[in-house]
BALOTOR-469464 format. One record per residue (C-alpha): residue in three letters; x, y negated, z negated. Coordinates in Angstrom, 2 decimals. Example, Ala and Ser with C-alpha at 12.3 -4.5 7.8 and 13.67 -1.06 7.14 Angstrom:
% residues 2
<res:ALA	x:12.30	y:4.50	z:-7.80>
<res:SER	x:13.67	y:1.06	z:-7.14>
***
This chain:
% residues 447
<res:MET	x:123.53	y:-59.75	z:-43.87>
<res:SER	x:125.36	y:-58.97	z:-47.10>
<res:ASP	x:126.96	y:-55.56	z:-47.73>
<res:THR	x:126.55	y:-56.01	z:-51.50>
<res:ILE	x:124.05	y:-53.79	z:-53.32>
<res:THR	x:122.37	y:-55.20	z:-56.43>
<res:TYR	x:121.99	y:-52.48	z:-59.06>
<res:LYS	x:119.06	y:-52.45	z:-61.46>
<res:TYR	x:118.62	y:-49.72	z:-64.08>
<res:HIS	x:115.32	y:-48.80	z:-65.75>
<res:SER	x:117.11	y:-47.96	z:-69.02>
<res:PRO	x:120.65	y:-48.13	z:-70.45>
<res:SER	x:123.06	y:-45.17	z:-70.59>
<res:GLN	x:123.03	y:-43.41	z:-73.97>
<res:LEU	x:125.40	y:-41.35	z:-76.10>
<res:VAL	x:123.34	y:-38.96	z:-78.21>
<res:LYS	x:125.08	y:-37.38	z:-81.22>
<res:ASN	x:123.88	y:-34.16	z:-82.83>
<res:ALA	x:125.28	y:-31.44	z:-85.09>
<res:ASP	x:126.74	y:-29.27	z:-82.32>
<res:ASN	x:127.97	y:-31.70	z:-79.72>
<res:ASP	x:127.63	y:-35.16	z:-78.24>
<res:GLU	x:125.67	y:-35.68	z:-75.01>
<res:LEU	x:126.14	y:-38.58	z:-72.60>
<res:PHE	x:123.09	y:-39.55	z:-70.55>
<res:LEU	x:124.02	y:-41.91	z:-67.73>
<res:ALA	x:121.41	y:-44.28	z:-66.37>
<res:LYS	x:120.86	y:-43.70	z:-62.68>
<res:PHE	x:120.18	y:-46.06	z:-59.80>
<res:SER	x:118.63	y:-45.38	z:-56.42>
<res:GLU	x:118.06	y:-47.78	z:-53.53>
<res:LEU	x:114.91	y:-45.77	z:-52.81>
<res:GLN	x:113.17	y:-46.53	z:-56.11>
<res:LYS	x:109.76	y:-48.10	z:-55.67>
<res:LYS	x:109.51	y:-51.73	z:-56.64>
<res:GLU	x:106.58	y:-53.71	z:-57.98>
<res:ALA	x:106.93	y:-56.94	z:-56.01>
<res:PRO	x:103.87	y:-59.24	z:-56.09>
<res:CYS	x:104.40	y:-60.25	z:-52.42>
<res:PHE	x:104.70	y:-57.88	z:-49.45>
<res:PHE	x:104.91	y:-60.40	z:-46.58>
<res:TRP	x:105.21	y:-64.15	z:-46.16>
<res:GLY	x:105.60	y:-65.94	z:-42.86>
<res:HIS	x:104.13	y:-67.70	z:-39.82>
<res:LEU	x:102.19	y:-65.98	z:-37.05>
<res:ALA	x:103.69	y:-66.18	z:-33.56>
<res:ASP	x:100.25	y:-66.17	z:-31.87>
<res:PRO	x:97.72	y:-67.20	z:-34.51>
<res:TYR	x:94.91	y:-67.78	z:-32.00>
<res:ILE	x:94.88	y:-64.19	z:-30.67>
<res:THR	x:95.61	y:-62.78	z:-34.15>
<res:ALA	x:92.55	y:-64.62	z:-35.47>
<res:ARG	x:90.35	y:-63.24	z:-32.67>
<res:CYS	x:91.54	y:-59.71	z:-33.43>
<res:LEU	x:90.85	y:-60.12	z:-37.15>
<res:ILE	x:87.37	y:-61.51	z:-36.44>
<res:THR	x:86.66	y:-58.48	z:-34.25>
<res:LEU	x:87.90	y:-56.18	z:-37.00>
<res:SER	x:85.59	y:-57.93	z:-39.43>
<res:ASN	x:82.71	y:-57.43	z:-36.97>
<res:VAL	x:83.49	y:-53.71	z:-36.95>
<res:VAL	x:83.45	y:-53.60	z:-40.74>
<res:GLN	x:80.11	y:-55.43	z:-40.82>
<res:SER	x:78.51	y:-53.15	z:-38.23>
<res:SER	x:76.52	y:-49.98	z:-38.86>
<res:PHE	x:75.05	y:-47.38	z:-36.56>
<res:ASN	x:73.26	y:-45.06	z:-38.97>
<res:LEU	x:73.18	y:-46.49	z:-42.52>
<res:SER	x:70.48	y:-48.20	z:-44.54>
<res:PRO	x:70.94	y:-51.77	z:-45.89>
<res:PHE	x:71.41	y:-50.31	z:-49.41>
<res:GLU	x:74.28	y:-48.10	z:-48.25>
<res:ILE	x:75.81	y:-51.00	z:-46.32>
<res:ALA	x:75.97	y:-53.14	z:-49.45>
<res:LYS	x:78.31	y:-50.65	z:-51.15>
<res:LEU	x:81.15	y:-50.94	z:-48.62>
<res:LYS	x:83.92	y:-53.53	z:-48.38>
<res:ASP	x:86.51	y:-55.01	z:-46.02>
<res:PRO	x:90.04	y:-54.57	z:-44.61>
<res:ILE	x:92.96	y:-52.57	z:-45.94>
<res:VAL	x:96.15	y:-54.57	z:-45.37>
<res:THR	x:99.57	y:-52.90	z:-45.21>
<res:ALA	x:102.92	y:-54.67	z:-44.86>
<res:GLY	x:106.02	y:-52.57	z:-44.25>
<res:ASN	x:108.51	y:-51.33	z:-41.65>
<res:GLU	x:108.45	y:-54.82	z:-40.08>
<res:THR	x:104.76	y:-54.43	z:-39.20>
<res:ILE	x:101.57	y:-55.88	z:-40.70>
<res:ARG	x:98.45	y:-53.74	z:-40.29>
<res:PHE	x:94.80	y:-54.59	z:-40.99>
<res:GLU	x:92.45	y:-51.56	z:-41.06>
<res:GLY	x:88.75	y:-51.07	z:-41.59>
<res:PHE	x:85.70	y:-48.90	z:-40.92>
<res:SER	x:82.19	y:-49.64	z:-39.84>
<res:HIS	x:79.68	y:-49.17	z:-42.67>
<res:CYS	x:78.72	y:-45.76	z:-41.29>
<res:ALA	x:82.45	y:-44.81	z:-41.09>
<res:GLY	x:82.03	y:-43.66	z:-37.48>
<res:VAL	x:84.12	y:-46.52	z:-36.08>
<res:TYR	x:87.69	y:-47.30	z:-37.20>
<res:ALA	x:89.55	y:-50.47	z:-36.23>
<res:ARG	x:93.12	y:-51.62	z:-36.77>
<res:VAL	x:95.09	y:-54.77	z:-35.96>
<res:ASP	x:98.87	y:-54.28	z:-35.76>
<res:ILE	x:101.12	y:-57.35	z:-35.88>
<res:LEU	x:104.37	y:-55.93	z:-34.51>
<res:PRO	x:107.94	y:-57.26	z:-34.79>
<res:GLY	x:108.07	y:-60.48	z:-32.79>
<res:GLY	x:104.47	y:-61.30	z:-33.71>
<res:TYR	x:105.55	y:-63.30	z:-36.76>
<res:GLU	x:108.40	y:-65.31	z:-38.28>
<res:GLY	x:108.77	y:-64.24	z:-41.87>
<res:GLU	x:110.10	y:-61.73	z:-44.34>
<res:PHE	x:109.04	y:-58.62	z:-46.24>
<res:PRO	x:110.14	y:-58.84	z:-49.92>
<res:ASP	x:108.68	y:-55.33	z:-50.37>
<res:ASN	x:106.27	y:-52.96	z:-48.63>
<res:GLY	x:102.81	y:-52.31	z:-49.96>
<res:THR	x:99.06	y:-52.14	z:-49.40>
<res:THR	x:96.07	y:-54.03	z:-50.71>
<res:ASN	x:92.34	y:-54.03	z:-49.97>
<res:VAL	x:90.53	y:-57.37	z:-49.67>
<res:ASP	x:87.07	y:-58.62	z:-48.76>
<res:PHE	x:86.93	y:-61.03	z:-45.79>
<res:ASN	x:84.17	y:-63.44	z:-46.81>
<res:GLN	x:82.57	y:-66.20	z:-44.73>
<res:PRO	x:85.18	y:-68.90	z:-45.61>
<res:MET	x:87.94	y:-66.65	z:-44.21>
<res:ILE	x:85.95	y:-65.81	z:-41.06>
<res:SER	x:85.15	y:-69.50	z:-40.54>
<res:ALA	x:88.80	y:-70.48	z:-40.98>
<res:LEU	x:89.91	y:-67.80	z:-38.49>
<res:SER	x:87.33	y:-68.91	z:-35.91>
<res:LYS	x:88.65	y:-72.51	z:-36.04>
<res:ILE	x:92.30	y:-71.65	z:-35.39>
<res:ALA	x:93.55	y:-73.33	z:-32.21>
<res:ARG	x:96.29	y:-72.06	z:-29.91>
<res:SER	x:98.82	y:-74.71	z:-30.96>
<res:GLU	x:98.27	y:-74.47	z:-34.72>
<res:ARG	x:100.91	y:-73.25	z:-37.13>
<res:VAL	x:99.42	y:-70.66	z:-39.46>
<res:LEU	x:101.01	y:-69.12	z:-42.54>
<res:LEU	x:100.01	y:-65.59	z:-43.57>
<res:ALA	x:100.78	y:-64.13	z:-46.99>
<res:VAL	x:100.06	y:-60.54	z:-48.04>
<res:GLY	x:100.37	y:-59.84	z:-51.75>
<res:LYS	x:99.63	y:-57.09	z:-54.22>
<res:LYS	x:96.35	y:-58.71	z:-55.29>
<res:GLU	x:95.44	y:-61.09	z:-52.47>
<res:VAL	x:95.76	y:-62.07	z:-48.81>
<res:SER	x:95.83	y:-65.72	z:-47.72>
<res:ILE	x:96.11	y:-67.86	z:-44.62>
<res:GLU	x:97.20	y:-71.49	z:-44.68>
<res:LYS	x:96.89	y:-74.06	z:-41.89>
<res:GLY	x:97.41	y:-77.77	z:-42.38>
<res:ASN	x:95.97	y:-78.68	z:-45.77>
<res:GLU	x:93.55	y:-75.75	z:-45.80>
<res:LYS	x:94.28	y:-72.51	z:-47.65>
<res:ILE	x:91.90	y:-69.55	z:-47.82>
<res:VAL	x:92.56	y:-66.76	z:-50.32>
<res:GLU	x:90.83	y:-63.37	z:-50.40>
<res:ARG	x:91.22	y:-61.32	z:-53.58>
<res:LYS	x:91.72	y:-57.60	z:-53.98>
<res:VAL	x:88.55	y:-55.48	z:-54.19>
<res:PRO	x:87.98	y:-51.76	z:-54.99>
<res:LEU	x:88.64	y:-49.33	z:-52.15>
<res:PRO	x:85.55	y:-47.20	z:-51.30>
<res:GLU	x:86.19	y:-43.47	z:-51.66>
<res:LYS	x:84.33	y:-42.98	z:-48.37>
<res:TRP	x:87.13	y:-44.89	z:-46.67>
<res:ILE	x:89.76	y:-42.58	z:-48.19>
<res:LYS	x:87.97	y:-39.61	z:-46.61>
<res:GLY	x:87.61	y:-41.46	z:-43.32>
<res:LEU	x:91.30	y:-42.38	z:-43.26>
<res:THR	x:92.19	y:-38.69	z:-43.63>
<res:THR	x:90.27	y:-37.61	z:-40.55>
<res:VAL	x:90.92	y:-40.53	z:-38.24>
<res:GLN	x:94.71	y:-40.34	z:-38.66>
<res:LEU	x:94.75	y:-36.57	z:-38.06>
<res:TYR	x:92.55	y:-36.99	z:-34.99>
<res:MET	x:94.85	y:-39.72	z:-33.68>
<res:SER	x:97.89	y:-37.47	z:-34.17>
<res:GLU	x:96.14	y:-34.90	z:-31.94>
<res:SER	x:95.31	y:-37.43	z:-29.22>
<res:GLU	x:97.17	y:-38.13	z:-25.97>
<res:GLN	x:97.11	y:-41.12	z:-23.64>
<res:GLN	x:95.03	y:-40.28	z:-20.57>
<res:LEU	x:94.29	y:-43.64	z:-18.96>
<res:ARG	x:96.03	y:-47.00	z:-18.74>
<res:LEU	x:93.89	y:-49.82	z:-17.37>
<res:THR	x:94.71	y:-53.38	z:-16.33>
<res:LYS	x:92.68	y:-56.27	z:-17.72>
<res:MET	x:90.57	y:-56.38	z:-14.54>
<res:GLN	x:89.90	y:-52.63	z:-14.65>
<res:ALA	x:88.92	y:-52.88	z:-18.34>
<res:LEU	x:86.48	y:-55.72	z:-17.59>
<res:GLN	x:84.97	y:-53.70	z:-14.73>
<res:LEU	x:84.64	y:-50.65	z:-16.95>
<res:PHE	x:82.80	y:-52.46	z:-19.74>
<res:GLN	x:80.30	y:-53.85	z:-17.25>
<res:THR	x:79.11	y:-50.25	z:-16.73>
<res:ILE	x:78.19	y:-49.70	z:-20.40>
<res:PRO	x:74.44	y:-48.92	z:-20.31>
<res:THR	x:72.02	y:-51.24	z:-22.08>
<res:GLY	x:70.20	y:-50.17	z:-25.23>
<res:LYS	x:71.24	y:-47.14	z:-27.24>
<res:PRO	x:71.58	y:-44.15	z:-24.91>
<res:LYS	x:71.10	y:-40.84	z:-26.70>
<res:ALA	x:72.98	y:-38.70	z:-24.18>
<res:ASP	x:76.76	y:-38.48	z:-23.86>
<res:TYR	x:78.51	y:-40.75	z:-21.38>
<res:PHE	x:81.77	y:-39.96	z:-19.61>
<res:LEU	x:84.62	y:-42.21	z:-18.53>
<res:VAL	x:85.55	y:-41.25	z:-14.97>
<res:MET	x:87.79	y:-42.72	z:-12.28>
<res:ARG	x:86.23	y:-43.28	z:-8.87>
<res:GLY	x:89.21	y:-44.12	z:-6.75>
<res:ASN	x:90.94	y:-46.94	z:-8.61>
<res:LYS	x:87.78	y:-48.03	z:-10.40>
<res:PRO	x:86.87	y:-46.74	z:-13.90>
<res:THR	x:83.22	y:-46.34	z:-14.80>
<res:PHE	x:80.94	y:-44.84	z:-17.44>
<res:SER	x:78.63	y:-42.14	z:-16.13>
<res:PRO	x:76.06	y:-39.78	z:-17.71>
<res:ILE	x:77.38	y:-37.06	z:-15.37>
<res:GLN	x:80.47	y:-35.10	z:-16.39>
<res:SER	x:83.18	y:-34.50	z:-13.80>
<res:GLN	x:86.71	y:-33.11	z:-13.76>
<res:ASN	x:89.16	y:-34.93	z:-16.09>
<res:ALA	x:86.32	y:-37.03	z:-17.50>
<res:ILE	x:86.64	y:-38.43	z:-21.04>
<res:CYS	x:83.58	y:-37.77	z:-23.18>
<res:VAL	x:82.44	y:-40.86	z:-25.10>
<res:GLY	x:79.60	y:-40.36	z:-27.56>
<res:GLY	x:77.73	y:-43.48	z:-28.63>
<res:VAL	x:79.31	y:-45.52	z:-25.84>
<res:GLN	x:77.50	y:-48.73	z:-26.95>
<res:ARG	x:79.89	y:-48.95	z:-29.92>
<res:LEU	x:82.64	y:-50.06	z:-27.52>
<res:LYS	x:80.89	y:-53.40	z:-27.15>
<res:LEU	x:82.56	y:-54.34	z:-30.46>
<res:ILE	x:85.86	y:-54.99	z:-28.63>
<res:GLU	x:84.36	y:-56.58	z:-25.50>
<res:PRO	x:85.11	y:-60.17	z:-26.69>
<res:LEU	x:88.85	y:-59.32	z:-26.73>
<res:LEU	x:89.11	y:-58.00	z:-23.15>
<res:ALA	x:89.67	y:-61.41	z:-21.57>
<res:PHE	x:92.79	y:-61.95	z:-23.73>
<res:ALA	x:94.32	y:-58.47	z:-23.41>
<res:ASP	x:97.22	y:-57.47	z:-21.17>
<res:GLU	x:96.01	y:-53.89	z:-20.81>
<res:LEU	x:93.81	y:-51.15	z:-22.27>
<res:ARG	x:95.01	y:-47.62	z:-23.03>
<res:ILE	x:92.63	y:-44.74	z:-23.80>
<res:PHE	x:93.63	y:-41.79	z:-26.01>
<res:PRO	x:91.07	y:-38.94	z:-26.18>
<res:HIS	x:91.33	y:-36.29	z:-28.87>
<res:THR	x:92.41	y:-32.89	z:-27.50>
<res:SER	x:88.90	y:-31.46	z:-28.03>
<res:MET	x:87.08	y:-34.79	z:-27.56>
<res:GLN	x:86.16	y:-35.16	z:-31.25>
<res:ALA	x:87.07	y:-38.85	z:-30.99>
<res:THR	x:88.54	y:-41.40	z:-28.61>
<res:THR	x:90.90	y:-44.27	z:-29.40>
<res:TRP	x:90.95	y:-47.48	z:-27.34>
<res:GLN	x:94.02	y:-49.71	z:-27.69>
<res:LEU	x:94.22	y:-53.29	z:-26.44>
<res:TYR	x:97.63	y:-54.97	z:-26.10>
<res:PHE	x:98.36	y:-58.68	z:-26.53>
<res:GLY	x:102.15	y:-59.09	z:-26.36>
<res:ARG	x:103.32	y:-58.30	z:-29.89>
<res:LEU	x:99.78	y:-57.66	z:-31.13>
<res:ARG	x:97.74	y:-54.49	z:-30.77>
<res:PHE	x:94.08	y:-53.74	z:-31.50>
<res:SER	x:92.95	y:-50.11	z:-31.92>
<res:LEU	x:89.37	y:-48.87	z:-32.00>
<res:SER	x:88.60	y:-45.20	z:-32.71>
<res:ILE	x:85.06	y:-43.92	z:-32.37>
<res:SER	x:83.75	y:-40.55	z:-33.53>
<res:ARG	x:82.32	y:-37.97	z:-31.15>
<res:ASP	x:78.71	y:-38.99	z:-31.82>
<res:THR	x:77.08	y:-42.12	z:-33.23>
<res:TRP	x:75.69	y:-40.26	z:-36.23>
<res:ARG	x:79.05	y:-38.73	z:-37.16>
<res:GLY	x:81.18	y:-40.58	z:-39.67>
<res:PHE	x:84.91	y:-39.80	z:-39.87>
<res:SER	x:84.45	y:-39.36	z:-43.63>
<res:GLY	x:82.41	y:-36.16	z:-43.13>
<res:GLU	x:84.47	y:-34.43	z:-40.46>
<res:GLY	x:86.66	y:-32.27	z:-42.71>
<res:ALA	x:89.67	y:-32.41	z:-40.37>
<res:GLY	x:92.13	y:-32.22	z:-43.26>
<res:LEU	x:90.55	y:-29.33	z:-45.17>
<res:GLU	x:92.84	y:-26.66	z:-43.70>
<res:SER	x:95.87	y:-28.41	z:-45.18>
<res:LEU	x:94.32	y:-28.23	z:-48.66>
<res:ILE	x:93.98	y:-24.44	z:-48.69>
<res:GLU	x:97.52	y:-23.74	z:-49.87>
<res:ASP	x:98.37	y:-25.42	z:-53.16>
<res:MET	x:101.39	y:-27.70	z:-53.08>
<res:PRO	x:103.40	y:-28.53	z:-56.21>
<res:ASP	x:102.91	y:-32.11	z:-57.32>
<res:ASN	x:106.68	y:-32.64	z:-57.43>
<res:LEU	x:106.97	y:-31.71	z:-53.73>
<res:ILE	x:104.18	y:-34.11	z:-52.79>
<res:GLU	x:105.77	y:-36.83	z:-54.91>
<res:ALA	x:109.15	y:-36.15	z:-53.24>
<res:MET	x:107.56	y:-36.52	z:-49.80>
<res:ASP	x:105.85	y:-39.68	z:-51.00>
<res:GLY	x:109.26	y:-41.03	z:-52.03>
<res:TYR	x:110.78	y:-40.00	z:-48.70>
<res:SER	x:107.98	y:-41.76	z:-46.80>
<res:TYR	x:108.27	y:-44.87	z:-48.95>
<res:ALA	x:112.01	y:-45.09	z:-48.34>
<res:ASN	x:111.74	y:-44.59	z:-44.57>
<res:GLN	x:108.30	y:-46.17	z:-44.05>
<res:VAL	x:107.53	y:-43.33	z:-41.61>
<res:PHE	x:106.77	y:-39.63	z:-41.89>
<res:ASN	x:108.19	y:-37.56	z:-39.04>
<res:PRO	x:107.09	y:-33.93	z:-39.71>
<res:ALA	x:109.34	y:-32.28	z:-37.11>
<res:LEU	x:112.47	y:-34.18	z:-38.18>
<res:LEU	x:111.76	y:-33.61	z:-41.86>
<res:ALA	x:111.26	y:-29.86	z:-41.33>
<res:VAL	x:114.62	y:-29.59	z:-39.58>
<res:ASN	x:116.50	y:-31.74	z:-42.10>
<res:GLU	x:115.02	y:-30.08	z:-45.19>
<res:GLY	x:114.84	y:-26.52	z:-43.86>
<res:LEU	x:111.09	y:-26.30	z:-44.45>
<res:SER	x:108.60	y:-24.41	z:-42.29>
<res:PHE	x:106.48	y:-26.43	z:-39.90>
<res:SER	x:103.30	y:-25.05	z:-41.50>
<res:LYS	x:104.38	y:-26.34	z:-44.91>
<res:ILE	x:105.24	y:-29.75	z:-43.43>
<res:ASP	x:101.84	y:-29.88	z:-41.70>
<res:ASN	x:100.18	y:-29.10	z:-45.03>
<res:LEU	x:102.18	y:-31.88	z:-46.68>
<res:ALA	x:101.17	y:-34.31	z:-43.94>
<res:GLY	x:97.56	y:-33.27	z:-44.44>
<res:ARG	x:97.75	y:-33.78	z:-48.20>
<res:LEU	x:99.41	y:-37.17	z:-47.93>
<res:SER	x:96.79	y:-38.16	z:-45.34>
<res:ALA	x:94.04	y:-36.90	z:-47.66>
<res:MET	x:95.38	y:-39.29	z:-50.29>
<res:GLY	x:95.36	y:-42.19	z:-47.82>
<res:MET	x:99.17	y:-42.43	z:-47.82>
<res:LEU	x:99.67	y:-41.86	z:-44.09>
<res:GLY	x:98.37	y:-43.64	z:-41.03>
<res:TYR	x:99.25	y:-42.78	z:-37.44>
<res:ASP	x:100.81	y:-44.90	z:-34.71>
<res:LEU	x:99.91	y:-43.59	z:-31.25>
<res:ASP	x:102.65	y:-45.54	z:-29.47>
<res:ASP	x:105.45	y:-44.49	z:-31.83>
<res:ARG	x:103.97	y:-40.95	z:-32.06>
<res:GLN	x:104.58	y:-40.76	z:-35.79>
<res:PHE	x:102.89	y:-41.35	z:-39.14>
<res:TYR	x:103.47	y:-44.61	z:-40.97>
<res:TYR	x:103.32	y:-45.04	z:-44.74>
<res:ARG	x:100.82	y:-46.98	z:-46.81>
<res:ARG	x:100.70	y:-47.15	z:-50.61>
<res:LEU	x:97.09	y:-46.70	z:-51.66>
<res:PRO	x:96.40	y:-46.47	z:-55.41>
<res:PHE	x:95.17	y:-42.89	z:-55.42>
<res:LYS	x:95.81	y:-39.98	z:-57.79>
<res:LEU	x:96.76	y:-36.48	z:-56.65>
<res:LYS	x:94.13	y:-34.77	z:-58.79>
<res:ARG	x:91.31	y:-36.64	z:-57.05>
<res:ILE	x:91.83	y:-34.94	z:-53.66>
<res:LEU	x:89.55	y:-32.01	z:-54.49>
<res:SER	x:86.73	y:-34.23	z:-55.79>
<res:LEU	x:86.54	y:-35.97	z:-52.40>
<res:ASN	x:86.13	y:-32.70	z:-50.52>
<res:PRO	x:82.96	y:-30.92	z:-51.68>
<res:ARG	x:83.44	y:-28.05	z:-49.20>
<res:MET	x:86.82	y:-27.23	z:-50.72>
<res:LYS	x:85.36	y:-27.59	z:-54.21>
<res:ASP	x:82.55	y:-25.16	z:-53.26>
<res:ALA	x:85.12	y:-22.72	z:-51.83>
<res:GLU	x:87.02	y:-22.78	z:-55.13>
<res:LYS	x:83.78	y:-21.98	z:-56.97>
<res:LEU	x:83.03	y:-19.03	z:-54.65>
<res:LEU	x:86.43	y:-17.58	z:-55.53>
<res:ALA	x:86.03	y:-18.26	z:-59.24>
<res:ASP	x:82.65	y:-16.46	z:-59.20>
<res:ASN	x:84.16	y:-13.45	z:-57.35>
<res:LYS	x:81.80	y:-13.86	z:-54.40>
<res:VAL	x:84.43	y:-13.17	z:-51.72>
<res:VAL	x:85.25	y:-9.59	z:-50.66>
<res:ILE	x:87.70	y:-8.63	z:-47.91>
<res:ILE	x:86.18	y:-5.63	z:-46.12>
<res:SER	x:88.62	y:-5.15	z:-43.24>
<res:LYS	x:92.19	y:-6.17	z:-42.36>
<res:LYS	x:93.53	y:-4.90	z:-39.06>
<res:ASP	x:96.23	y:-6.54	z:-36.95>
<res:ASN	x:95.12	y:-10.17	z:-36.44>
<res:ARG	x:91.48	y:-9.48	z:-37.29>
<res:ILE	x:90.06	y:-9.93	z:-40.80>
<res:GLU	x:86.46	y:-9.48	z:-41.93>
<res:ALA	x:85.05	y:-10.61	z:-45.26>
<res:ASN	x:81.70	y:-10.83	z:-47.00>
<res:VAL	x:80.87	y:-14.02	z:-48.88>
<res:LEU	x:77.81	y:-14.17	z:-51.11>
<res:GLY	x:75.93	y:-17.44	z:-50.70>
<res:SER	x:72.66	y:-18.59	z:-52.24>
<res:GLY	x:70.91	y:-15.22	z:-52.09>
<res:VAL	x:72.39	y:-14.54	z:-48.64>
<res:GLN	x:75.52	y:-12.62	z:-47.73>
<res:HIS	x:77.59	y:-14.22	z:-44.98>
<res:LEU	x:80.07	y:-12.45	z:-42.72>
<res:VAL	x:83.34	y:-14.29	z:-42.06>
<res:LEU	x:85.55	y:-13.20	z:-39.17>
<res:LEU	x:89.13	y:-14.47	z:-38.76>
<res:GLU	x:90.81	y:-13.53	z:-35.52>
<res:ALA	x:94.17	y:-15.03	z:-34.49>
<res:ASP	x:93.67	y:-18.79	z:-34.93>
<res:LYS	x:89.87	y:-18.68	z:-34.66>
<res:ALA	x:87.30	y:-18.42	z:-37.46>
<res:ARG	x:83.60	y:-17.61	z:-37.39>
<res:CYS	x:80.87	y:-17.41	z:-40.01>
<res:THR	x:77.19	y:-16.46	z:-40.02>
<res:CYS	x:76.19	y:-19.47	z:-42.15>
<res:THR	x:73.98	y:-22.33	z:-40.97>
<res:TRP	x:76.83	y:-24.87	z:-41.11>
<res:PHE	x:78.95	y:-22.90	z:-38.66>
<res:SER	x:75.98	y:-22.21	z:-36.38>
<res:ARG	x:75.24	y:-25.93	z:-36.22>
<res:HIS	x:78.79	y:-27.25	z:-35.74>
<res:GLN	x:80.78	y:-24.28	z:-34.35>
<res:GLY	x:83.87	y:-25.37	z:-36.29>
<res:GLU	x:84.01	y:-28.82	z:-34.69>
<res:ARG	x:83.64	y:-30.59	z:-38.04>
<res:GLY	x:86.15	y:-28.54	z:-39.99>
<res:PRO	x:85.70	y:-25.07	z:-41.56>
<res:CYS	x:82.70	y:-24.15	z:-43.71>
<res:LYS	x:83.12	y:-23.36	z:-47.41>
<res:HIS	x:82.94	y:-19.60	z:-46.73>
<res:VAL	x:85.83	y:-19.67	z:-44.24>
<res:LEU	x:87.82	y:-21.87	z:-46.63>
<res:ALA	x:87.25	y:-19.43	z:-49.48>
<res:VAL	x:88.41	y:-16.43	z:-47.41>
<res:LYS	x:91.51	y:-18.23	z:-46.14>
<res:LYS	x:92.42	y:-19.35	z:-49.64>
<res:MET	x:92.04	y:-15.80	z:-50.97>
<res:LEU	x:94.30	y:-14.47	z:-48.21>
<res:THR	x:96.92	y:-17.12	z:-48.96>
<res:TYR	x:97.36	y:-15.86	z:-52.51>
<res:SER	x:96.66	y:-12.14	z:-52.04>
***
C-alpha cells in the first residue's frame, strides 16, 4: 500500500487585486471530499451459489404483498444496492412496506475492490432472477455495482439491471426500520436444526391473532399463547419468505424491538448475512410508523446536517455516542441528527456491529417535511395559532390544541405523552406521536 496521497483541486488558487489590498485565495484539498466515481464495486463472489439464493429470496420479498392492491403493487420497484466500508448490501421492502429484507456480503465474501462508495436503486427483472437461479456452486461469478447499473457476469453471459427511481414510500420505510433495529436486542440464537423445527410450527393459512415465539426446553416453537420471555410476532406467516434459506444457514438470530413493534430475523452463511424485519402487524407498513418524527421537532441547521453527512461519508459509519464525545455535542442533539439522516435515507443499521452505516441516497434536505404529513400538520397548527399552553408545573405540561371543530387536550409528563384525539386512542403512541403532541412539543422547544 502506497503512502503517497494524490491531490486534486476543484479550482486553482487565485490572487485577487483590488484598490485597497491584494487577497490570496488558496485552493484547498481534503481526502474526505466526495467523489463521483461511476463504479462502486467490482469483483468476484466467494460463494456465488448462496449469494444468488439470498438475492432471489430478497426479490421474493420485494414482489410480495400482504395488504396492497395490484394497482399499488405496480408502483413499487426493486433493491437498493450500497457498496462501501468493505461491504455490499442489497435492501428492499415488500410492496406493502411491512417486510424489510437485506443481504450483506461481508469482507471475505468477495474478491474485488471498491473504487468509491455509493448507492444505486435497480429493478431485478426476470432475466436477472433466471440468471441467479442457474448459478452453480462451482461457478465463478463477477459482480459489478455502479452509479447507474448493477451487473453479474458468468461465463459468456452478462446481465445488466439499470437504475430506476426510488419510491418515496421506501424512504419513509427506511427511516423507521433502521430506528427500530437500533432499538432491538438479540434475544435468541438458534442452530440450523432448531430453526428448521421452529418454522415447522408456523400455522397454516393467515392467522389473525398474534403468535409468540417461546422456548420449551431446548425446542423453539410458535404458540398463540403468550408466556414469560415470549417474543411477539404479528403476521407470523410472513416468515415463510426466508424458509427456503434455512437449509443453507449456519444459524438464526432473533432481535425483537424493545416494545415489540418489530422483530428482525438474521440468517448467517459464513461471510454472508440475510436480515428480515417484519412490522408488528401484517397491516402495518414501516412507512407509516412515524418512528423518526420526534427527531424532526427541533430544527437543525442545514450546514450541521451536511457536516454530519460528510463525517459519515468519510468514515462510512455513524457512531452517535463516539461523535457526541469527540465533538462535545449533547446526546439529544446527536440523536436528532441520527433521526434526520435516517429520515433522508442516509443511514442504515447493522445489528451485529451495533452502529449505523452510511448510504448515499439522492435525497434533498427540504423534502423531509413533505414525506411526514403529521409533522406538516403540526406546523400548520402552530402557524394558525391553534396551540395554547394552559399549565406548566414541574415535569407536567397541559395544552389545548384546536382540531377540526374539536379541542384536544395534550398532556406531557416526564417522557410520556397523551392526547384525547382519535389517533392516540387507536394507537396509544405505538406508531409515533400524533400531530397535536408534535405541535405542543415543537412550541415548547422554541418558547
